[in-house]
Structure formats: structure tokens, C-alpha cells
C-alpha positions, 0 to 999 in steps of 0.5 A: 588408278586408285580412286582417292577419297575426300579424306585422302585427299585432305591427308595428301594436301597436308603432306604437300603443305607442310613442306612450305615455309616457316611460320605457315600452318599445314594446310587441311581441306574439306573434299570438293564438292561432289555435286551436279550443276555448273561451277561458278568458278572455273581455275584452269592451270597450267603446268609445262611439261607436266605428263599423266605420270605424274599424277598417275603415280600418286608419290611424285605429286601427291596433291595432284594425285589426289584430286586425279583420284577425286575427279577426272584424269587423262591416260593420253591427251593428244596434243597439237602440232608443234606441241609447244608452249605457245600454240598449245596454250592458244589451242586450250583457249580456243580448242582449234588447231594453231593453223586457225588460231594462228600460234604457231610456233613460240617465236617470231619470223622476221626478214633476219630470220627467227626473231626470238620473240613470242606471240605474247600479244592478243592481238596474233590470236585469230579465234575466239577464246574462253575468256573473250566468252565469259566476258561477254556473258557477263563473268569477269576473268583473271588471268596470271602469265597465260601465253598470248594475253598481253593486251587482251580486255581481261579485268584482271591481268598479268601477261605473259612477258619478257624484257626486250631492252638492256637494263628492263627488269620483269617486274618493270615490264609486268607491272607496266602491262597489269591491272592496277591492283596487280602491278602494285603487288609484281612492284612489292614482289620479291626479284626472284620472282623475275625469272620462271621458278618457285618465286614467280609461282609463289607470286602468281598463286598469291594474286590468285588467291586475292582475285578469289575475293573478286569471285572470278567466273574464269581463271587462267594460271600458268605454273611454270617452274618446273619448265627450266628444270625439264629442259636443262636437265630432262624429266628424270633428273632430282632437280626436276622432281623437287621442281614438280613437287614445289608446283604440287605445294601450290597446287595445295596453296590454291585450294586451300585460298579458295576454301578460306575466300569461300569458293571451293565448294563451287569451283571446278579445278582443271590442270593441264601440261602444255606439252610432253619434255622428252630427254635428247643429247644431240643438237641439230642446226638444220640451217648449218645446212641452208647457210652452206648453200648460200640461202641464208647471209651472214646478215641473217637474210634468207631466202629459205629458213628452219624455224625450230619448235624442239623436236620439231622445226618449219621450212619456209623459202620465199619461192617454190623452186626454193623449197623444193632446193631446200627440201632436197637438201634436207632429205639429204641430210636426213638420210646421211644422219638418221636424225630426222624425217622430212614431214610433207605438207599434206601431213602438215596440213592434216595436223593444223600445223603453220599453213605458211611453212612449205614442210617440216621436219621431225627429229628422232627420239634424243635429238633437238632443232635449234635454229642457229646457222653457226657452228656444226650441223650436228653437236652435243646439246646443252639441254638434255630436254626438249618438247615440240613434236609433230607426232606421230599420234603414239607420242608422249602427249601432256596430262589433264587431271579436273575436279570440283563442281560440275566434274564426275569422280572416279573417271578416267579417260584413256585418250582424248585431245588437246583440242577438246579441253576448250568446249568442254570448259565452255560446256562447263561454264555454260558459254558458246565457243563457236567454231571449235574443232574440239569435242565436249567431253561429256562423260567428264561433266555432271553439269548438263552441255550447253547453255 
């Protein structure tokens, strides 16, 4: 990767910001801080589906590529299992596996199957988080649409929420769960912000910009504008490229706000992906096979059930005998279709996946698991992209870029784990994160590790 100078960063920012709405002047920023010592502020931005190719090829996301040249860029980040949104985001702030922090999938289970409800409430977390440790040290925290923060004790909070009842809107639900000053701005936002996309991202960056005036020690921000195009059209579609370009513009606006608020020289910016999203063509509904055996009733009650993660799935049963029956049936289906493999309990445990699952399933490239128990077990997929795999270790992974105060310049990380992000940020912040199983990447920091 070619190192990018501070002047090149400013040029990239100006280029990206030239596409901002009419009336907004192109932005020009000075170079980020080139100094050791702890940053006063750490901004952690997650971009769902962000992979290293988006910033290692500088023309795709020029602002993020410039940040990568100014600081640290990862060539490969090993994801957790499953590599899906909620487990990954929980690991990014705890440094432990899903089996430990408790966020094991994107959807909750119930007696009538997969509920279609995300583990959004912070009470589901069973491990210490960065936001807790920062608050305990006397720092303030801002969290904007970060998964599993509903109900969290965070000074400035807009949690990840979604309407659950007929007639509800995202703005109403989000405002009712947010800090007062954020709630006021959410109520006045465009209705387009009600769905993940460019308008939602623009609102979140606006809120982050306003929060800079409060000098937060830690900012957690999720920009999910590219997620829907990735899933609907796949990673190589023009609509997906446009969506990532829009996210790049929002990153430029965030940096500009930090400059205008006077916090840029004392801030470290970290941009991470949650998982890789790969092309798919065929949908798998393994619950169809279980329903045919009578283990899922027409009313949805089950004695054996598959919970889909995208490229992987977990299998549950009410007793050992039923688990063995389900494994035999699904092993036969794997042999017949060649579309997936059965993942043993030992491998699940080794990867830190859901300990309550009896075993797992891993799709072959191009296949995606769905939860439904009706229709055909194999069918053409409506979506064109999926994440959520269980491995192997060389499977595509998400990305990471870091730059600013306390971060070394021109460092390329050939391989790291998602588990390493939280303990490294804790070292950068100078707060403890007891129990983290990831390692501190001391080679990327100019700040001394430890409190």
C-alpha cells in the first residue's frame, strides 16, 4: 500500500466533499495529528460490509484510503463466529467471543421459532464494554445506532431500534429511547431517515458533529448506508459502489466537523467493518427438511430448529436424541445437495460460537441460509449478498483503518482478529478491559499500552 501524505489526505477529502449537497462548500482539512500520547477522543465508526479492498484500492473510497495511508490499515481481519452484525459489534466493544458476551446471532429464538427480533437491549450483553470502562474512568460516551445499546447507561445515546408494532415509525421509537437532546433532533429529521441508508447516515453524522461540542471521550457510530445494497445487489454492483461512496463522503464530513469543533488534533479515528458480504445465488431452507420430519409444527412449535445467520446456521433441539436425528437428516441433505457442510460442536466451541446450539451448518460459496420452513428447501435467492459465515480461517473478513493521535503512521497489518480491536482501543484510551481474550496490537500505537 502506498503511503498517503497529509496533503493527499486533504485533497481526497476535498474530492469526496465536492459531491456534498448543493450549498455546502468543499472541505479542506489539515493533516491529522502526528504525535504520540493518548488521544483525548476516540471515534469508532463501523461500516457494515466494509472489506479491505474498499480502501486498499484508493479510488473506491478515497477518504478512507487516505486515512489508511496516514495511519494503520489491515489487510485481513479474522471475524468472530458467526460473522454477522450483532455478534461482531458486541465483540468490537468487548474483545470476547459471542459465546462469552452472549450476543450469538442477529435474531432471538422463541418457542415458535426464530422471532425476527434483534438482541438490541444492552441487558443481553454479559461482558464488560468499552463504554462502561470509559464512563467508569470519568469520560463521557456518545453512541449512535450502535447495536445492543438500548437501555445502556450512555451519556448521549441513540440506540439501535426498529418499529415492532403496526403504525410505529423509526423516528418515534428512536426518539423515545434516546437522550433528550438527540430525541429533539430525531423528531425533526427527514422521514427518509426512518430506513437505513444515506439519510439515516447523514442524520447520525449530524448528531456526532453536535456531540463533538461536548468533548466525548468515546464515540461509537454505525454508518449502515451500504448494507442494504450489499445484501440486495451484491458486493460488486454499481449501486453498492455508490453507497460506499456516500459513506466515504460522510466520513469526510465527520472529519470536517472534528476540525471545526477543535478536537481533530486530539482525536483518533478508527473505521471498522463488521463482516464481509459475499455474492450468493441460491437460498437454503433447512427447516423445510425438519418440518417434513414433523419436528416443526404448522404453528411453528419445534423440537429441532435451524437459526440462519446468512452463510451459516445453528441447529437447536429439545433433547439429545432429537439433536442426533436432526444431524443425521441434515448430513444426508448436505451429501445430496453439496450446498453446505455440518459443523461439529467441537468446532463451534473452538470458534466461540453459540454454546446452546448442538451443531452448526456452513454454506458453500454462493449459498445462503434462510429461516423459513415453507416452500422448497433450495430455491433461487432473492438477495445477492450474505455474510454470517463460520470460517474457515482464510475466509474473507472485514476491514480496519485507524489514524490520528496516538496511532502510528504507515503501518500495514497483514492479519489481526476482530477480538483484538477492543483491547487495542482500551490501551489507546488508557482504560482497563478485564477479561478480553483479544490482544493489544502494540505495534499500531504511539501511545503506551496500559493505564
